[in-house]
DSSP file (Angstrom, degrees, kcal/mol; ACC not computed):
  #  RESIDUE AA STRUCTURE BP1 BP2  ACC     N-H-->O    O-->H-N    N-H-->O    O-->H-N    TCO  KAPPA ALPHA  PHI   PSI    X-CA   Y-CA   Z-CA
    1    1 A M              0   0    0      0, 0.0     3,-0.3     0, 0.0     2,-0.3   0.000 360.0 360.0 360.0 145.1   -6.6  -68.7   64.5
    2    2 A F        +     0   0    0      1,-0.2     0, 0.0     2,-0.1     0, 0.0  -0.712 360.0  43.9-106.7 159.5   -3.9  -67.2   66.7
    3    3 A G  S    S+     0   0    0     -2,-0.3    -1,-0.2     1,-0.0     0, 0.0   0.624  72.3 111.2  88.2  13.6   -0.3  -66.5   66.0
    4    4 A F        +     0   0    0     -3,-0.3    -2,-0.1     3,-0.1    -1,-0.0   0.117  49.9 111.9-105.8  22.8   -0.6  -65.0   62.6
    5    5 A G  S >  S-     0   0    0      1,-0.0     3,-1.0     3,-0.0     4,-0.4   0.007  90.9 -74.6 -79.3-168.1    0.4  -61.5   63.6
    6    6 A K  G >  S+     0   0    0      1,-0.3     3,-1.1     2,-0.2     4,-0.4   0.848 130.0  55.1 -59.5 -38.4    3.6  -59.6   62.8
    7    7 A K  G 3  S+     0   0    0      1,-0.2    -1,-0.3     2,-0.1     3,-0.2   0.727  98.0  64.3 -70.9 -20.4    5.8  -61.6   65.1
    8    8 A A  G <  S+     0   0    0     -3,-1.0    -1,-0.2     1,-0.2    -2,-0.2   0.615  81.5  81.6 -80.5 -11.0    4.7  -64.9   63.5
    9    9 A K  S <  S-     0   0    0     -3,-1.1    -1,-0.2    -4,-0.4    -2,-0.1   0.970 120.6 -14.8 -58.6 -58.4    6.2  -64.1   60.1
   10   10 A K    >   +     0   0    0     -4,-0.4     3,-2.3    -3,-0.2    -1,-0.2  -0.618  65.3 177.4-146.8  79.3    9.8  -65.1   60.9
   11   11 A P  T 3  S+     0   0    0      0, 0.0    26,-0.6     0, 0.0    27,-0.1   0.750  87.5  47.1 -61.6 -21.1   10.2  -65.5   64.7
   12   12 A D  T 3  S+     0   0    0     24,-0.1    -3,-0.0    23,-0.1     2,-0.0   0.284  95.6 107.0-100.9  11.3   13.8  -66.6   64.1
   13   13 A G    <   -     0   0    0     -3,-2.3    23,-2.4    22,-0.1     2,-0.4  -0.151  67.2-118.5 -82.4 178.6   14.6  -63.7   61.7
   14   14 A I  E     -AB  35  75A   0     61,-2.5    61,-3.1    21,-0.3     2,-0.4  -0.968  19.0-155.3-119.8 133.4   16.7  -60.6   62.1
   15   15 A D  E     -A   34   0A   0     19,-3.1    19,-2.0    -2,-0.4     2,-0.4  -0.852   4.7-159.8-104.6 145.9   15.4  -57.1   61.8
   16   16 A I  E     -AB  33  72A   0     56,-2.3    56,-3.3    -2,-0.4     2,-0.5  -0.995   0.3-161.4-127.0 128.1   17.5  -54.1   60.9
   17   17 A L  E     -AB  32  71A   0     15,-2.7    15,-2.8    -2,-0.4     2,-0.7  -0.932  10.4-147.2-108.2 124.5   16.5  -50.6   61.6
   18   18 A I  E     -AB  31  70A   0     52,-3.3    51,-3.0    -2,-0.5    52,-1.4  -0.841  15.6-167.6 -95.8 119.1   18.3  -47.8   59.7
   19   19 A I  E     -AB  30  68A   0     11,-3.1    11,-2.6    -2,-0.7     2,-0.4  -0.931   8.3-148.8-113.1 117.9   18.6  -44.8   61.8
   20   20 A K  E     -AB  29  67A   0     47,-2.5    47,-2.2    -2,-0.6     2,-0.4  -0.700   8.4-152.5 -88.5 132.9   19.7  -41.5   60.1
   21   21 A T        -     0   0    0      7,-2.4    45,-0.1    -2,-0.4    44,-0.1  -0.841   5.3-148.0-106.0 145.2   21.7  -39.0   62.1
   22   22 A D  S    S+     0   0    0     42,-0.5    -1,-0.1    -2,-0.4    43,-0.1   0.959  86.5   6.2 -77.4 -53.6   21.6  -35.3   61.3
   23   23 A D  S    S+     0   0    0     41,-0.5    -1,-0.1    39,-0.4    40,-0.1   0.002  81.4 151.7-125.9  28.7   25.0  -34.0   62.1
   24   24 A A        -     0   0    0      3,-0.2    39,-0.0    38,-0.2    -3,-0.0  -0.324  32.8-155.9 -67.2 144.4   27.2  -37.0   63.0
   25   25 A K  S    S+     0   0    0      1,-0.1    -1,-0.1     3,-0.0     3,-0.1   0.887  90.7  29.2 -84.2 -43.0   30.9  -36.7   62.3
   26   26 A N  S    S+     0   0    0      1,-0.2     2,-0.3    60,-0.0    61,-0.1   0.709 125.6  29.7 -93.6 -22.6   31.8  -40.4   61.9
   27   27 A R        -     0   0    0      1,-0.1    -3,-0.2    59,-0.1    -1,-0.2  -0.989  44.9-163.7-140.7 145.7   28.5  -41.8   60.6
   28   28 A N  S    S+     0   0    0     -2,-0.3    -7,-2.4     1,-0.3     2,-0.3   0.654  86.1   2.9 -94.2 -23.3   25.6  -40.7   58.5
   29   29 A F  E     -A   20   0A   0     -9,-0.2     2,-0.4    37,-0.0    -1,-0.3  -0.987  62.4-135.5-155.9 160.8   23.5  -43.6   59.7
   30   30 A Y  E     -A   19   0A   0    -11,-2.6   -11,-3.1    -2,-0.3     2,-0.6  -0.954   9.1-150.3-116.5 140.3   23.4  -46.6   62.0
   31   31 A Q  E     -A   18   0A   0     58,-0.4    60,-4.1    -2,-0.4     2,-0.6  -0.966  19.8-165.0-104.9 115.7   22.1  -50.0   61.0
   32   32 A V  E     -Ac  17  91A   0    -15,-2.8   -15,-2.7    -2,-0.6     2,-0.3  -0.907   2.1-159.8-108.9 123.1   20.8  -51.5   64.3
   33   33 A A  E     +Ac  16  92A   0     58,-2.6    60,-1.9    -2,-0.6   -17,-0.2  -0.798  20.3 152.1-106.7 143.2   20.2  -55.3   64.3
   34   34 A F  E     -A   15   0A   0    -19,-2.0   -19,-3.1    -2,-0.3     2,-0.1  -0.975  50.9 -76.7-159.6 159.7   17.9  -57.3   66.6
   35   35 A P  E >   -A   14   0A   0      0, 0.0     3,-1.7     0, 0.0   -21,-0.3  -0.383  40.7-126.6 -64.0 139.5   15.9  -60.5   66.7
   36   36 A S  G >  S+     0   0    0    -23,-2.4     3,-1.7     1,-0.3     4,-0.4   0.792 103.7  68.2 -57.8 -32.8   12.5  -60.1   64.9
   37   37 A V  G 3  S+     0   0    0    -26,-0.6    -1,-0.3   -24,-0.3     4,-0.2   0.723 104.5  43.8 -64.2 -19.2   10.5  -61.3   67.8
   38   38 A Y  G <> S+     0   0    0     -3,-1.7     4,-2.3     1,-0.1    -1,-0.3   0.329  83.8 105.1-103.6   6.2   11.4  -58.1   69.7
   39   39 A A  H <> S+     0   0    0     -3,-1.7     4,-2.9     1,-0.2     5,-0.4   0.891  74.6  52.7 -58.4 -47.2   10.9  -55.7   66.8
   40   40 A N  H  > S+     0   0    0     -4,-0.4     4,-1.9     1,-0.2    -1,-0.2   0.915 114.3  42.3 -58.8 -44.4    7.6  -54.2   67.9
   41   41 A D  H  > S+     0   0    0      2,-0.2     4,-2.0    -3,-0.2    -1,-0.2   0.908 117.2  45.9 -69.8 -42.9    8.9  -53.3   71.4
   42   42 A I  H  X S+     0   0    0     -4,-2.3     4,-2.4     2,-0.2     5,-0.2   0.935 114.5  46.8 -67.9 -46.1   12.3  -52.0   70.2
   43   43 A V  H  X S+     0   0    0     -4,-2.9     4,-2.3    -5,-0.2    -1,-0.2   0.909 112.5  49.9 -63.9 -41.7   10.9  -49.9   67.4
   44   44 A S  H  X S+     0   0    0     -4,-1.9     4,-1.9    -5,-0.4    -1,-0.2   0.888 111.4  49.0 -66.1 -37.0    8.2  -48.4   69.5
   45   45 A M  H  X S+     0   0    0     -4,-2.0     4,-2.1     2,-0.2    -2,-0.2   0.912 112.8  47.0 -67.4 -41.7   10.8  -47.5   72.2
   46   46 A L  H  X S+     0   0    0     -4,-2.4     4,-2.5     2,-0.2    -2,-0.2   0.840 110.0  53.6 -70.1 -31.6   13.1  -45.9   69.7
   47   47 A K  H  X S+     0   0    0     -4,-2.3     4,-2.0     2,-0.2    -1,-0.2   0.893 107.9  51.2 -64.9 -38.8   10.2  -44.0   68.1
   48   48 A K  H  X S+     0   0    0     -4,-1.9     4,-0.8     2,-0.2    -2,-0.2   0.918 112.1  45.8 -63.6 -43.0    9.4  -42.6   71.6
   49   49 A L  H >< S+     0   0    0     -4,-2.1     3,-0.5     1,-0.2     6,-0.3   0.890 109.5  56.0 -66.0 -39.0   13.0  -41.5   72.0
   50   50 A E  H 3< S+     0   0    0     -4,-2.5    -2,-0.2     1,-0.2    -1,-0.2   0.888 112.8  40.7 -59.1 -40.5   12.9  -40.0   68.5
   51   51 A K  H 3< S+     0   0    0     -4,-2.0    -1,-0.2    -5,-0.1    -2,-0.2   0.567  98.8 101.8 -85.1  -9.9    9.9  -37.9   69.3
   52   52 A S  S X< S-     0   0    0     -4,-0.8     3,-1.4    -3,-0.5    -3,-0.0  -0.287  83.2-120.1 -75.0 157.4   11.2  -37.0   72.8
   53   53 A K  T 3  S+     0   0    0      1,-0.2    -1,-0.1    -2,-0.0    -4,-0.1   0.544 109.5  74.5 -72.9  -5.3   12.9  -33.7   73.7
   54   54 A L  T 3   +     0   0    0      1,-0.2     2,-2.3    -5,-0.2     6,-0.3   0.639  69.3  93.3 -76.7 -15.1   15.9  -35.9   74.6
   55   55 A N    <   +     0   0    0     -3,-1.4     2,-0.3    -6,-0.3    -1,-0.2  -0.424  61.5 119.1 -82.2  67.1   16.6  -36.3   70.9
   56   56 A K  S >> S-     0   0    0     -2,-2.3     4,-3.1     8,-0.2     3,-0.9  -0.941  73.4-122.8-130.3 151.3   19.0  -33.4   70.7
   57   57 A R  H 3> S+     0   0    0     -2,-0.3     4,-1.5     1,-0.2     7,-0.2   0.847 112.3  59.9 -60.5 -35.1   22.7  -33.2   69.8
   58   58 A E  H 34 S+     0   0    0      2,-0.2    -1,-0.2     1,-0.2     4,-0.1   0.778 117.8  30.4 -65.4 -25.7   23.4  -31.6   73.2
   59   59 A I  H <4 S+     0   0    0     -3,-0.9    -2,-0.2     2,-0.2    -1,-0.2   0.868 131.2  29.9 -98.8 -49.2   22.1  -34.7   74.9
   60   60 A L  H >< S-     0   0    0     -4,-3.1     3,-1.3     1,-0.3    -3,-0.2   0.384  91.9-146.9 -97.1   3.1   22.8  -37.6   72.6
   61   61 A G  G >< S-     0   0    0     -4,-1.5     3,-1.5    -5,-0.3    -1,-0.3  -0.434  73.6  -2.7  67.8-138.8   25.9  -36.3   71.0
   62   62 A D  G 3  S+     0   0    0      1,-0.3   -39,-0.4    -2,-0.1    -1,-0.3   0.753 136.4  55.4 -59.9 -25.7   26.4  -37.3   67.3
   63   63 A I  G X  S+     0   0    0     -3,-1.3     3,-0.9    -6,-0.1    -1,-0.3   0.697  83.0 116.1 -80.7 -18.2   23.3  -39.5   67.4
   64   64 A G  T <  S+     0   0    0     -3,-1.5   -42,-0.5     1,-0.2   -41,-0.5  -0.167  72.6  27.0 -56.3 141.6   21.2  -36.5   68.6
   65   65 A G  T 3  S+     0   0    0      1,-0.2    -1,-0.2   -44,-0.1    -9,-0.1   0.688  89.8 158.9  78.3  20.3   18.5  -35.4   66.2
   66   66 A F    <   -     0   0    0     -3,-0.9     2,-0.3   -45,-0.1   -45,-0.2  -0.250  23.5-163.5 -71.6 161.2   18.2  -38.9   64.7
   67   67 A H  E     -B   20   0A   0    -47,-2.2   -47,-2.5   -16,-0.0     2,-0.5  -0.992  26.9-110.7-143.2 148.3   15.2  -40.2   62.8
   68   68 A L  E     +B   19   0A   0     -2,-0.3   -49,-0.2   -49,-0.2     3,-0.1  -0.640  37.6 173.5 -77.1 123.6   14.2  -43.7   61.9
   69   69 A A  E     +     0   0A   0    -51,-3.0     2,-0.3    -2,-0.5   -50,-0.2   0.869  57.1   4.1-100.3 -47.3   14.5  -44.1   58.2
   70   70 A T  E     -B   18   0A   0    -52,-1.4   -52,-3.3     2,-0.0     2,-0.5  -0.999  49.5-156.3-147.1 142.3   13.9  -47.8   57.3
   71   71 A H  E     -B   17   0A   0     -2,-0.3     2,-0.6   -54,-0.2   -54,-0.2  -0.960  11.4-164.1-121.1 111.1   12.8  -50.9   59.1
   72   72 A L  E     -B   16   0A   0    -56,-3.3   -56,-2.3    -2,-0.5     2,-0.3  -0.856  19.3-152.0 -94.8 122.6   13.9  -54.2   57.3
   73   73 A E  E     -     0   0A   0     -2,-0.6   -58,-0.2   -58,-0.2   -59,-0.1  -0.745  52.2  -7.2-107.9 144.4   11.9  -57.0   58.8
   74   74 A A  E    S+     0   0A   0     -2,-0.3     2,-0.2     1,-0.2   -59,-0.2   0.834  70.4 177.6  52.1  50.3   12.4  -60.8   59.2
   75   75 A L  E     -B   14   0A   0    -61,-3.1   -61,-2.5    -3,-0.3    -1,-0.2  -0.564  25.5-155.4 -78.1 145.6   15.7  -61.2   57.3
   76   76 A T  S    S-     0   0    0      1,-0.3     2,-0.3    -2,-0.2    -1,-0.1   0.692  74.2 -18.4 -92.3 -21.8   17.2  -64.6   57.3
   77   77 A S        -     0   0    0    -63,-0.1    -1,-0.3     2,-0.0     2,-0.3  -0.975  55.4-150.7-167.2 170.0   20.7  -63.2   56.7
   78   78 A Y        -     0   0    0     -2,-0.3     2,-0.4    -3,-0.1    -3,-0.0  -0.983  11.6-142.4-148.3 151.8   22.7  -60.2   55.5
   79   79 A D        -     0   0    0     -2,-0.3     2,-0.6     0, 0.0    -2,-0.0  -0.947   3.6-152.0-117.3 135.9   26.1  -59.8   53.8
   80   80 A V        +     0   0    0     -2,-0.4     3,-0.2     1,-0.1     9,-0.1  -0.938  13.9 179.9-104.9 116.0   28.6  -57.1   54.5
   81   81 A F  S    S+     0   0    0     -2,-0.6     2,-0.7     1,-0.2    -1,-0.1   0.751  72.8  50.4 -89.6 -26.2   30.6  -56.5   51.4
   82   82 A D    >   +     0   0    0      1,-0.1     3,-1.3     3,-0.1     6,-0.2  -0.816  60.9 178.5-116.8  91.3   32.9  -53.7   52.7
   83   83 A E  T 3  S+     0   0    0     -2,-0.7    -1,-0.1     1,-0.3     6,-0.1   0.730  80.0  57.4 -63.6 -23.4   34.3  -54.8   56.0
   84   84 A N  T 3  S+     0   0    0     -3,-0.1     2,-0.7     4,-0.0    -1,-0.3   0.618  84.1  92.0 -85.9 -13.2   36.3  -51.6   56.3
   85   85 A D    X>  -     0   0    0     -3,-1.3     3,-1.1     1,-0.2     4,-0.7  -0.745  64.5-155.0 -87.3 116.1   33.3  -49.3   56.1
   86   86 A L  G >4 S+     0   0    0     -2,-0.7     3,-0.8     1,-0.3    -1,-0.2   0.864  94.1  53.3 -57.0 -39.2   32.0  -48.5   59.6
   87   87 A E  G 34 S+     0   0    0      1,-0.2    -1,-0.3   -61,-0.1     4,-0.1   0.695  98.2  64.8 -72.8 -18.1   28.5  -47.8   58.3
   88   88 A A  G <4 S+     0   0    0     -3,-1.1    -1,-0.2    -6,-0.2    -2,-0.2   0.726  87.2  82.8 -75.9 -20.7   28.3  -51.2   56.5
   89   89 A Q  S << S-     0   0    0     -3,-0.8   -58,-0.4    -4,-0.7     2,-0.1  -0.739  81.1-131.1 -87.8 120.0   28.4  -53.1   59.7
   90   90 A P        -     0   0    0      0, 0.0     2,-0.5     0, 0.0   -58,-0.2  -0.470  19.8-132.7 -65.4 141.2   25.1  -53.5   61.6
   91   91 A V  E     -c   32   0A   0    -60,-4.1   -58,-2.6    -2,-0.1     2,-0.1  -0.830  20.9-119.3 -94.9 129.9   25.4  -52.5   65.2
   92   92 A M  E >>  -c   33   0A   0     -2,-0.5     4,-2.2   -60,-0.2     3,-0.6  -0.401  23.6-116.9 -66.9 147.5   23.8  -55.1   67.6
   93   93 A I  H 3> S+     0   0    0    -60,-1.9     4,-2.7     1,-0.3     5,-0.2   0.825 114.2  58.6 -57.2 -34.1   21.0  -53.6   69.7
   94   94 A Q  H 3> S+     0   0    0      2,-0.2     4,-1.7     1,-0.2    -1,-0.3   0.909 109.1  44.0 -62.5 -41.7   22.9  -54.2   72.9
   95   95 A D  H <> S+     0   0    0     -3,-0.6     4,-2.0     2,-0.2    -2,-0.2   0.897 114.1  49.2 -70.9 -40.6   25.8  -52.0   71.7
   96   96 A F  H  X S+     0   0    0     -4,-2.2     4,-2.3     1,-0.2     5,-0.2   0.911 110.8  50.7 -64.6 -41.8   23.5  -49.3   70.3
   97   97 A A  H  X S+     0   0    0     -4,-2.7     4,-2.9    -5,-0.2    -1,-0.2   0.888 108.3  53.2 -62.0 -38.7   21.6  -49.2   73.6
   98   98 A S  H  X S+     0   0    0     -4,-1.7     4,-2.3    -5,-0.2    -1,-0.2   0.898 107.8  50.5 -63.8 -41.4   24.9  -48.9   75.5
   99   99 A I  H  X S+     0   0    0     -4,-2.0     4,-1.3     2,-0.2    -2,-0.2   0.952 115.5  42.0 -60.3 -50.7   25.9  -45.9   73.3
  100  100 A L  H  X S+     0   0    0     -4,-2.3     4,-2.2     1,-0.2    -2,-0.2   0.909 113.1  53.5 -63.6 -43.0   22.6  -44.2   74.0
  101  101 A L  H  X S+     0   0    0     -4,-2.9     4,-2.9     1,-0.2     5,-0.2   0.888 103.4  55.5 -63.5 -41.1   22.6  -45.1   77.7
  102  102 A R  H  X S+     0   0    0     -4,-2.3     4,-1.3     1,-0.2    -1,-0.2   0.899 111.2  45.7 -57.5 -40.6   26.0  -43.7   78.4
  103  103 A R  H  X S+     0   0    0     -4,-1.3     4,-1.2     1,-0.2    -1,-0.2   0.889 114.3  46.7 -72.5 -38.7   24.9  -40.3   77.0
  104  104 A L  H  X S+     0   0    0     -4,-2.2     4,-2.5     1,-0.2    -2,-0.2   0.851 107.3  57.7 -72.0 -33.8   21.6  -40.4   78.9
  105  105 A E  H  X S+     0   0    0     -4,-2.9     4,-2.8     1,-0.2    -1,-0.2   0.876 103.0  54.5 -62.8 -36.7   23.3  -41.4   82.2
  106  106 A A  H  X S+     0   0    0     -4,-1.3     4,-1.5    -5,-0.2    -1,-0.2   0.896 110.1  46.4 -63.8 -39.5   25.5  -38.3   82.0
  107  107 A I  H  X>S+     0   0    0     -4,-1.2     5,-1.3     2,-0.2     6,-1.0   0.916 113.1  49.5 -66.3 -43.5   22.4  -36.1   81.7
  108  108 A D  H ><5S+     0   0    0     -4,-2.5     3,-0.8     1,-0.2    -2,-0.2   0.907 111.1  49.0 -63.2 -43.1   20.7  -38.0   84.6
  109  109 A E  H 3<5S+     0   0    0     -4,-2.8    -1,-0.2     1,-0.2    -2,-0.2   0.817 107.2  55.0 -68.3 -30.8   23.8  -37.6   86.8
  110  110 A S  H 3<5S-     0   0    0     -4,-1.5    -1,-0.2    -5,-0.2    -2,-0.2   0.621 111.3-120.7 -78.5 -10.8   24.1  -33.9   86.2
  111  111 A G  T <<5S+     0   0    0     -3,-0.8    -3,-0.2    -4,-0.7    -2,-0.1   0.499  85.8 110.8  86.3   3.4   20.6  -33.3   87.3
  112  112 A D      < +     0   0    0     -5,-1.3     2,-1.4     1,-0.2    -4,-0.2   0.575  52.7  88.6 -84.2  -9.4   19.5  -31.9   83.9
  113  113 A G        +     0   0    0     -6,-1.0    -1,-0.2     1,-0.2     6,-0.1  -0.520  36.6 137.5 -94.5  70.2   17.3  -34.9   83.1
  114  114 A D        +     0   0    0     -2,-1.4     2,-0.2    -3,-0.1    -1,-0.2   0.178  32.4 128.6 -96.6  18.4   13.9  -34.0   84.6
  115  115 A D    >>  -     0   0    0      1,-0.1     3,-0.9    -3,-0.1     4,-0.6  -0.519  62.8-134.4 -73.1 138.8   12.1  -35.3   81.5
  116  116 A A  H 3> S+     0   0    0      1,-0.2     4,-0.6    -2,-0.2     3,-0.2   0.802 105.0  53.1 -64.7 -29.0    9.3  -37.8   82.3
  117  117 A D  H 3> S+     0   0    0      1,-0.2     4,-2.9     2,-0.1     5,-0.3   0.674  88.9  81.4 -79.4 -16.9   10.5  -40.1   79.5
  118  118 A L  H <> S+     0   0    0     -3,-0.9     4,-2.7     1,-0.2     5,-0.2   0.918  92.5  44.8 -59.2 -48.6   14.1  -40.2   80.7
  119  119 A A  H  X S+     0   0    0     -4,-0.6     4,-2.2    -3,-0.2    -1,-0.2   0.914 115.6  48.1 -63.5 -43.0   13.5  -42.9   83.4
  120  120 A F  H  X S+     0   0    0     -4,-0.6     4,-2.3     2,-0.2    -2,-0.2   0.951 115.0  43.9 -62.0 -49.8   11.4  -45.1   81.1
  121  121 A I  H  X S+     0   0    0     -4,-2.9     4,-2.8     1,-0.2     5,-0.2   0.896 113.1  51.5 -66.2 -40.2   13.9  -44.9   78.2
  122  122 A M  H  X S+     0   0    0     -4,-2.7     4,-2.3    -5,-0.3    -1,-0.2   0.892 110.0  50.5 -63.5 -38.1   16.9  -45.5   80.5
  123  123 A G  H  X S+     0   0    0     -4,-2.2     4,-2.1    -5,-0.2    -2,-0.2   0.924 112.3  46.2 -63.6 -44.9   15.2  -48.5   81.9
  124  124 A E  H  X S+     0   0    0     -4,-2.3     4,-2.2     1,-0.2    -2,-0.2   0.925 114.1  48.1 -63.4 -45.2   14.5  -50.0   78.5
  125  125 A L  H  X S+     0   0    0     -4,-2.8     4,-2.9     2,-0.2    -1,-0.2   0.867 108.8  54.3 -65.6 -36.4   18.0  -49.2   77.3
  126  126 A T  H  X S+     0   0    0     -4,-2.3     4,-2.5     2,-0.2     6,-0.3   0.927 109.8  46.9 -62.9 -44.5   19.5  -50.8   80.4
  127  127 A M  H  X>S+     0   0    0     -4,-2.1     6,-1.6     1,-0.2     5,-1.0   0.883 114.1  48.3 -65.0 -37.3   17.5  -54.0   79.8
  128  128 A L  H  <5S+     0   0    0     -4,-2.2     3,-0.5     2,-0.2    -2,-0.2   0.922 113.2  47.3 -67.0 -43.6   18.6  -54.0   76.1
  129  129 A R  H  <5S+     0   0    0     -4,-2.9    -2,-0.2     1,-0.2    -1,-0.2   0.907 113.4  47.1 -63.6 -43.1   22.3  -53.4   77.0
  130  130 A D  H  <5S-     0   0    0     -4,-2.5    -1,-0.2    -5,-0.2    -2,-0.2   0.586 107.4-122.5 -79.7  -9.9   22.4  -56.1   79.7
  131  131 A G  T  <5S+     0   0    0     -4,-0.8    -3,-0.2    -3,-0.5    -4,-0.1   0.574  80.5 117.4  81.0   8.1   20.7  -58.7   77.5
  132  132 A S  S   <S+     0   0    0     -5,-1.0    -4,-0.2    -6,-0.3    -5,-0.1   0.709  84.7  33.5 -79.9 -18.7   17.9  -59.3   80.0
  133  133 A Y  S    S+     0   0    0     -6,-1.6    -5,-0.2     1,-0.3    -1,-0.1   0.837 132.5  23.0-100.1 -47.1   15.3  -58.1   77.5
  134  134 A V  S    S-     0   0    0     -7,-0.5    -1,-0.3    -6,-0.1     3,-0.1  -0.980  83.5-131.3-123.1 117.2   16.8  -59.3   74.2
  135  135 A P        -     0   0    0      0, 0.0    -4,-0.1     0, 0.0    -3,-0.1  -0.364  39.7 -89.9 -64.9 146.9   19.2  -62.2   74.4
  136  136 A P              0   0    0      0, 0.0  -102,-0.0     0, 0.0   -44,-0.0  -0.239 360.0 360.0 -57.3 143.7   22.5  -61.6   72.4
  137  137 A M              0   0    0   -104,-0.1  -103,-0.0    -3,-0.1  -123,-0.0   0.442 360.0 360.0 -87.5 360.0   22.3  -62.7   68.8
């Protein structure tokens, strides 16, 4: 039988990835939300960025030196109890991609970004930001 893989669990669900930041001033972690059907691609791309030499505070700012802490899969809903706490609010993948992309574009424009992964990651983040890869939730 086909269709019983990871994506078949809850294709209409929401995944949340908890990303821990090392030295952030405003946040200790980000909760990044995205549709479950795109989880494998998004998580693998962020793992690649996590292991990349681009994952430095000098390049990514406060997010630099991040690591993936937890992946919550196929949620049907979530509740935010503290609306005033910035960390309590999940960030949509489009917004998170935009944050990362702005920082990587600055490196690319300055000519310091000769890393082989830079073009690939910037392309993936551009598609995430623009909604051409993952439709807005």
